[in-house]
Backbone bond lengths (Angstrom), bond angles and torsions (degrees), N, CA, C in turn:
res aa  C-N    CA-C-N  psi(-1)  N-CA   C-N-CA  omega(-1)  CA-C   N-CA-C  phi
1 X - - - 1.447 - - 1.523 109.78 -
2 X 1.266 114.38 116.54 1.456 120.52 -177.62 1.530 111.96 -60.88
3 X 1.331 117.21 -37.02 1.464 120.15 -178.43 1.528 111.79 -62.11
4 X 1.321 116.49 -38.74 1.468 120.49 -179.56 1.525 110.01 -68.81
5 X 1.313 117.44 -37.18 1.467 120.88 176.39 1.528 110.60 -63.68
6 X 1.314 116.79 -39.99 1.468 120.36 177.12 1.523 109.90 -66.60
7 X 1.338 116.80 -42.01 1.465 121.16 177.44 1.528 109.84 -57.60
8 X 1.330 116.72 -46.85 1.469 120.83 177.92 1.524 110.90 -58.61
9 X 1.326 117.18 -41.93 1.465 119.76 -178.70 1.532 111.82 -61.50
10 X 1.323 116.72 -25.98 1.468 120.20 178.12 1.530 112.13 -73.88
11 X 1.334 116.71 -36.57 1.473 120.18 -172.29 1.520 114.40 -106.15
12 X 1.315 118.19 -4.03 1.470 121.76 -169.93 1.526 115.27 -59.52
13 X 1.328 118.28 -24.87 1.465 120.25 -177.18 1.532 113.43 -92.34
14 X 1.324 117.10 -4.38 1.465 119.70 179.38 1.528 110.25 -72.32
15 X 1.290 117.04 160.92 1.471 123.30 -179.60 1.524 111.87 52.78
16 X 1.324 115.85 38.82 1.458 119.47 179.14 1.518 112.92 63.81
17 X 1.330 117.43 26.03 1.461 121.21 -179.95 1.517 114.03 85.18
18 X 1.328 118.01 4.49 1.466 121.32 179.65 1.534 108.98 -87.21
19 X 1.328 115.81 69.44 1.464 123.87 179.47 1.520 106.51 -122.30
20 X 1.335 116.65 120.93 1.465 121.16 -170.72 1.525 111.78 -125.98
21 X 1.333 117.43 142.43 1.465 120.23 173.04 1.528 110.13 -81.97
22 X 1.298 116.99 137.75 1.465 125.22 170.08 1.526 116.67 70.10
23 X 1.333 118.99 -53.56 1.475 120.01 -177.88 1.527 109.97 -140.26
24 X 1.325 114.35 154.82 1.464 120.26 171.08 1.536 106.22 -82.27
25 X 1.321 118.99 128.59 1.471 120.34 -177.52 1.526 112.84 -55.18
26 X 1.309 114.60 148.40 1.466 121.64 -178.14 1.522 111.48 -58.79
27 X 1.322 117.27 -34.35 1.466 119.37 -177.66 1.525 112.73 -68.43
28 X 1.327 119.18 -9.11 1.469 121.70 176.42 1.531 108.99 -79.59
29 X 1.284 115.93 77.09 1.462 121.58 179.32 1.520 110.15 -71.07
30 X 1.292 116.14 140.28 1.459 121.06 -178.06 1.520 112.06 -59.39
31 X 1.313 117.31 -27.93 1.462 120.68 -176.04 1.512 113.75 -85.34
32 X 1.321 118.68 -9.13 1.460 121.68 -178.67 1.521 109.73 -95.85
33 X 1.331 118.04 102.23 1.463 120.03 -176.43 1.523 114.04 -63.49
34 X 1.325 118.46 -20.57 1.459 120.89 -179.89 1.533 112.23 -71.40
35 X 1.321 117.98 -15.99 1.463 122.10 -177.60 1.530 112.42 -92.75
36 X 1.316 117.31 -0.26 1.464 122.12 -175.64 1.513 110.06 -132.06
37 X 1.288 120.75 156.69 1.460 128.96 -0.80 1.523 110.96 -70.85
38 X 1.337 115.71 166.04 1.458 121.48 -179.51 1.527 109.75 -145.83
39 X 1.334 114.47 157.07 1.462 121.55 177.87 1.520 108.07 -124.02
40 X 1.328 114.79 136.90 1.462 121.27 172.26 1.525 107.15 -117.21
41 X 1.326 116.69 139.40 1.461 120.58 174.32 1.522 108.93 -130.57
42 X 1.311 117.08 143.49 1.449 120.96 178.52 1.521 110.67 -153.60
43 X 1.317 115.67 149.73 1.454 121.06 176.52 1.519 107.35 -80.69
44 X 1.337 116.28 121.05 1.462 120.65 -176.03 1.523 112.94 -109.97
45 X 1.299 116.95 -17.05 1.460 120.46 -177.91 1.521 107.47 -174.55
46 X 1.299 115.43 -155.48 1.446 119.53 177.33 1.513 110.90 172.88
47 X 1.314 114.29 -174.61 1.463 120.61 179.88 1.527 107.20 -129.82
48 X 1.321 115.25 130.27 1.457 120.60 177.97 1.518 107.94 -102.22
49 X 1.320 115.16 130.63 1.453 121.08 175.71 1.516 107.81 -116.03
50 X 1.321 115.75 123.42 1.459 120.16 -177.07 1.520 110.38 -118.80
51 X 1.314 114.59 142.38 1.463 122.28 169.99 1.526 106.30 -132.03
52 X 1.300 116.80 -177.33 1.464 119.73 177.36 1.517 111.98 -68.02
53 X 1.322 116.70 -22.04 1.470 120.65 -173.90 1.525 114.59 -99.17
54 X 1.313 117.40 -29.86 1.468 118.41 -174.28 1.528 110.59 -159.20
55 X 1.313 114.12 172.43 1.464 122.16 174.96 1.519 107.54 -131.17
56 X 1.321 117.16 134.99 1.461 119.34 176.50 1.531 108.92 -125.83
57 X 1.310 114.90 154.89 1.460 121.80 -178.42 1.517 108.59 -124.14
58 X 1.315 116.08 126.98 1.465 121.97 175.52 1.529 108.00 -106.40
59 X 1.332 117.66 109.06 1.466 119.83 -177.06 1.528 112.76 -68.53
60 X 1.303 114.57 147.03 1.462 122.65 173.30 1.521 106.89 -107.47
61 X 1.326 116.32 121.06 1.461 121.83 -174.36 1.522 110.07 -111.75
62 X 1.318 114.92 125.27 1.468 121.04 176.29 1.517 109.16 -91.88
63 X 1.314 115.31 138.17 1.464 122.78 176.42 1.524 107.93 -113.73
64 X 1.321 116.29 130.16 1.473 122.10 172.12 1.514 107.50 -120.11
65 X 1.304 116.18 126.24 1.463 122.18 177.81 1.519 108.06 -112.50
66 X 1.324 116.10 132.14 1.461 122.41 177.52 1.518 108.17 -119.99
67 X 1.341 116.38 128.98 1.461 120.41 -175.30 1.531 110.55 -142.08
68 X 1.331 114.53 166.48 1.470 121.49 -179.15 1.528 112.59 -72.51
69 X 1.322 116.97 -36.88 1.466 121.29 -174.07 1.528 110.29 -134.09
70 X 1.317 117.70 160.64 1.465 119.54 175.19 1.533 112.32 -60.11
71 X 1.325 117.52 -35.01 1.461 121.10 -179.92 1.532 110.94 -67.12
72 X 1.314 116.40 -43.00 1.464 120.73 178.49 1.532 109.93 -64.85
73 X 1.326 116.39 -40.68 1.461 120.73 177.13 1.526 110.53 -58.81
74 X 1.315 117.53 -47.22 1.473 122.00 179.65 1.523 110.95 -62.06
75 X 1.322 116.70 -39.49 1.465 121.55 178.57 1.532 110.66 -60.05
76 X 1.331 117.46 -44.80 1.463 120.36 -178.62 1.524 112.51 -74.44
77 X 1.310 117.86 -31.79 1.464 119.74 172.81 1.524 108.88 -59.45
78 X 1.319 116.68 -46.87 1.459 121.40 179.40 1.529 111.38 -61.95
79 X 1.325 116.74 -42.07 1.466 120.12 179.95 1.527 111.59 -63.75
80 X 1.329 116.97 -43.42 1.463 119.88 178.77 1.519 109.57 -62.36
81 X 1.323 116.82 -47.79 1.462 120.29 -178.00 1.531 111.74 -60.99
82 X 1.319 117.11 -44.01 1.467 119.98 178.98 1.526 111.49 -65.21
83 X 1.317 116.71 -40.72 1.458 121.51 -178.95 1.528 111.30 -65.88
84 X 1.313 116.93 -45.79 1.457 121.51 -176.30 1.529 111.32 -71.84
85 X 1.324 116.97 -31.77 1.459 120.08 -177.44 1.526 113.74 -83.63
86 X 1.321 117.34 -6.50 1.463 119.61 177.50 1.525 109.72 -62.16
87 X 1.299 115.30 152.37 1.467 120.98 179.21 1.526 109.46 -58.36
88 X 1.315 115.37 126.38 1.458 121.16 -179.99 1.521 107.81 -137.67
89 X 1.305 116.73 129.07 1.464 120.98 -177.37 1.523 112.80 -76.03
90 X 1.328 117.62 -21.46 1.462 119.88 -172.99 1.523 114.18 -90.24
91 X 1.342 116.89 -37.74 1.470 120.08 -178.90 1.527 109.81 -141.56
92 X 1.319 114.85 157.73 1.461 122.34 169.47 1.518 107.04 -117.54
93 X 1.321 116.47 137.17 1.459 121.44 179.95 1.520 108.78 -118.40
94 X 1.328 115.40 125.93 1.456 120.75 178.69 1.517 109.37 -111.44
95 X 1.325 116.73 124.59 1.460 120.92 178.11 1.520 108.82 -65.64
96 X 1.331 117.48 125.36 1.460 121.54 -177.98 1.521 112.70 -103.73
97 X 1.322 117.70 -30.57 1.468 119.93 176.65 1.521 108.88 -134.07
98 X 1.305 114.89 139.89 1.460 120.09 174.89 1.525 108.57 -68.49
99 X 1.327 117.67 155.19 1.465 119.51 179.76 1.533 112.54 -59.55
100 X 1.312 114.12 136.73 1.460 122.39 172.81 1.518 105.79 -106.01
101 X 1.313 116.75 123.65 1.468 121.28 -176.44 1.522 109.81 -101.29
102 X 1.329 115.63 135.85 1.456 121.00 -179.70 1.524 109.59 -152.60
103 X 1.326 114.39 -178.48 1.463 120.91 175.81 1.515 107.79 -123.71
104 X 1.329 117.33 124.07 1.456 122.72 178.93 1.526 107.90 -86.44
105 X 1.307 116.38 107.50 1.473 121.38 -175.23 1.523 111.05 -66.78
106 X 1.334 117.53 -39.42 1.464 120.38 -178.75 1.524 112.00 -64.52
107 X 1.318 116.24 -43.00 1.466 120.34 -179.17 1.524 112.34 -87.98
108 X 1.308 116.55 -14.99 1.466 122.80 -176.11 1.527 110.44 57.43
109 X 1.352 113.88 46.79 1.468 120.88 -179.42 1.525 109.15 -133.43
110 X 1.328 114.61 153.57 1.457 120.90 173.81 1.519 107.92 -81.87
111 X 1.325 116.00 133.56 1.449 120.79 -172.21 1.534 110.90 -121.55
112 X 1.322 115.28 146.12 1.469 122.67 170.86 1.519 106.51 -130.73
113 X 1.337 116.14 136.75 1.453 121.85 179.36 1.516 109.55 -129.64
114 X 1.336 116.76 130.28 1.459 122.04 175.45 1.513 108.06 -156.36
115 X 1.340 116.97 167.82 1.456 116.76 -179.03 1.529 112.97 -144.40
116 X 1.328 112.20 159.88 1.459 123.36 -178.22 1.520 109.46 -124.04
117 X 1.301 116.00 150.40 1.461 120.48 166.69 1.518 106.12 -105.60
118 X 1.321 115.93 134.83 1.459 121.74 -176.63 1.534 108.47 -101.53
119 X 1.320 114.78 124.72 1.473 118.80 178.79 1.512 110.26 -125.08
């Protein structure tokens, strides 16, 4: 999906380049501070628009941010939102869910989850 590749190109430099599709790599051990913060993005759904002539699909992309502290998590949520909402000629991103804040016990990181629909 070209739209998802463009979306990645917008956020790829955040968190020191630690932006991953689908899963956080296994080598990102919770105890290694150099591997965090990190962002994961994945296509979770989408919207199909049909007419008599064609069908189009607008992907819905979930963002998960993992950080050392609640403050760092909030900082990266803000950075992602500002980056994605900047004027872009190729895609438009609409925030579909407000960030949900939690703590990932397995990773021992503060987490934020939210998603966009790409049109």
